[in-house]
Steps between C-alpha positions, in 0.01 A plus 500: 500500500601180686818325372577133449838329454564126491795281418616138478875424457791286612618787721366718779210697354455744789734763350297478170176547688623797702664670202181454301287643784722800532454573124119483555496748790396782263160329454407594863464263795449485873647160590727233348573133548659190353484123545749237399472121493778335697533145633131433445388803690381857422723768639313831501620856583271801498533871583289817507812708420689551177660222301834589663348401835378172353856437379640544849232266654568234231880509517524141620226372262603282206323281249502395138126569446317808619231766446492854620256794513450864566144574617285808454216449747150435378338244732639550847720770643879511435640256754732203515207258533348630178831508314563237224592225453206316664527138613249218531580230759875536460482345153374750240614861464365763267569861391226689323431823317143596431163470684293188552140618493341178644751460788243536774289213365820289452626591844178390663505170323864431579450590861215252514740237375748567773738754354627766736554851369782709645456811286230740375601465140317359199820325401502246781201325353714414193757323716237302682308413174816365341577303811150352502561362152861398547399144593467450128887477507576776253575865589398592141163321521430632846568853382286465190213366710529785751515765222177366355324606828636854503312805380704810456851594388823332590867440420635227727805286572470184706751263661457184711730393782536146365578613144848661523561592140165598351263800515171577330400842373179634349341824388157641432448874487834577659841498321753221539796381298727202496879545495695239311854418615760231456404223733292732709176694453325797652169680522419864560226761469738740320805450271712737704507240781678249281766709323752377751462137375351496151359698217319205346133515599162345414213729553222280641160556343155537666414172676847339460633258759871403488674211666868576551800296609878524466522378138158563344171679512156412365230754434127420497229739380170574680351180361786288634648439158878496469618793288821663379571864570777697327817585691577873471831670553432809712642829386540620856841516652636564850608852413141599419384422856797631687481838672839629371593856586154605612361530851166336413352304211240772453774755439677259265184434299423870475838549338455196274205668325691652205639159405167321576320742266763463231467121519121510488502738204783324307259323265368828364770751553731328253232493228343766282137415556260341745347160424231298692733200508687632799194384705493149357433305183122537524507879548463567125171311500366611838580874519288607193189339665545680835223756577602595857751415776448370850806516725504281810774541763569559868699761695782664306413312183150647523647847505693415181169396343341835603774695324446281194137587487588861423744396230269243339202730479693816387761349269328179371141622535388175657271478807682361802398412856720395791380285781650366827541131431380386835168692449445412137507123568210523739256723321258424222632659177378520143745334265586645160696236298672785315662625822876454545561389858838630620640361819800663665711331762868516596513130610236362271370304796290769673205291625225759456623598152528138387148423630368818326653382171339163534167661592524721186563193285209309649268794425593490131811719469746323268736785413756504787832684538742461791747773594746331734854471621525116526482308173387159639246633740137382513347827367733498200438133422121549524488805270500499117721801468782630723747781545794434728626799696857369539544690827713215648448369846334754736584423863365802689141455601407849379499476120713750307652380172215252441256805499691718258563208260127416515432856397744471210328179382159661528613794295619266229160333504344844461711583196445163327127528542502865389689403186258220419207730544646764264571750777879502484651676202846389389663823621336475842605133523863601440471773759372259765776250414755771547353591840505134606864468398573807709303383804782305679737800488215731612445276806874506570485879516215482755710273714755781539238675716555241776693724736232776480226245572692358790516852647127555447428176684618652825183712509294175530690348790240596765190485275220244532286592192562627151280601200599441136349693210500452128284579203425310178733212419716606800221434754587124497861604557390686811320176605821307451706759697262474793507122484880490506515740800250303707651164406850559626484806740163411658385868460134509420482641148209565272488615136236708331433664166598862584155616389343302777661698775193716566283191517641370825878457543557873541365458848810298593754764389697678776864566582551138603363356171770500230343521150699347215401601152595368156519810281580421133510776245178389324157632412376471859785694659311823558210306660751326723657829608161624621464180707844554652397853602205345684748295706724798582200705608431235767856493629593175325867427427548432126757269331471555126666274250502735203608484137715768345323830416200441731584832669408374847734687736663383822362690796433465871303171524556418136780261418579440133684205347580601144477210253764504222254491210139446393433168322152556370291180507794319665515745783329268751806267482741785577286638783482159662872493574514794752197366682673163539811675633292712738336198651838327530671784678206569727508136603871544583404802714236288677737205549261239346599181330503632139520169306275297731224729631281366774190296413575505126617235255666536158299248299134480621426143412201448728161683495 
């Protein structure tokens, strides 16, 4: 969600801050700002526009120490007065990601002690708290004392006007990393913000506080003890976060899916058999003990989990349930120590999913597996087992390649568990491996349908509602298609199991309600055809994404997109692609901001 960039150097850091913020725009934001320390003063610039507008407003601003921020509003409306950085008495300035839960109590106390608040945010209390302790003479100590009073989640960076070459950074429940340079150092909430200056990074751990100056940095853990953290060399590069020949990042990432799937499947597609070790060293000991699966995820990742439930129960014969992470963490549940908890997250920092994982562990679940795209993320570090999706950086807010690679990872989990449970004969294992090797090229074939989908999108240009239908393991794909359409085109879209039409949604169907159906050539095809007839009988306009040999014919009010092939159990991955493209081209028709849809953020790191 919100983005943080900070830097200290023997040169003007404003270009570093602005470049970093521009690389974080994909996370979603409604205002931006920066502050630099210069000649013993804080020079702050804020804007409710894009980072480009902030760059114009700060054209004359220079300084060798600075922090910057893109804000996604939580406390207080989007406005310049609520934009970060926040300042206390012209001495302390703070940027903050996260939510301070006890800010009202702290605000009342600080107000009673003479502090004046100029914003509606929870963040401003951090600046005043640090200022109230700064008489101790150390920005590090003042920050540590202030943090001890906070309840909630935070990633912060702090500067003081009378300390021209030092900043403090800290994290708890929100991601933050330290960039290591040569005679200069940086901080950011995302590695992509620092690619311009370094690939050497330290991933700060929960509760860490770091004191940074030009030559050195010192890290202290939650107990205040000095600790060493490993310096990692990031595998990201500038090319991976550049737009290249594409019009939008979403379009680019849709087309990157064949390679992302190939990279994710590389560990198994070059071998002749499936082994538990692809999920971690402890998998051999844990998997044989597993009696059932509980998948915890949010949004698109939850839809991936819903597809996996069909696979796990049919192929592996293991009971599986899927829960929305934000709901699971707040309900009373009955723990079974033999349950494998699977968390799915693109960023590995999704606040609700991380909290759900911790809740599961507290209730007695010790078998944990993370399916994630970021190796050093919190969810990965806090899980015993992991499977990296290797989708590469995903910039567009609407997830595409992260989703399909999550599905690939979940299918591998299904096959490994099926094999351990004696439900995967050697011949069938080889057949599945063959299908997985073929998957990237099968997806490439689906991408050739792009011009036809672009043409279909014209029918949605004046629409305000849409209905998506699917059956069996393609129902979650209908859910995902509806989510994509509403996310980036702002068309209200709902998805239903096709068999539920007569139980309510059929009342919505008329000539102005396009109905999109996922129609694979599987055992439920004939049932689905009957459901589609129900739509046509009410004057509904059908858009059917059909496999070969489904024998659904084009007609007045029935538009058919013919898929190149049927992929059996892997069909959900193939059927996802045209739904992503449909949402993309409808958004172009509507003229919306495809990569940065309103009100949404890429990485949801607050509750």
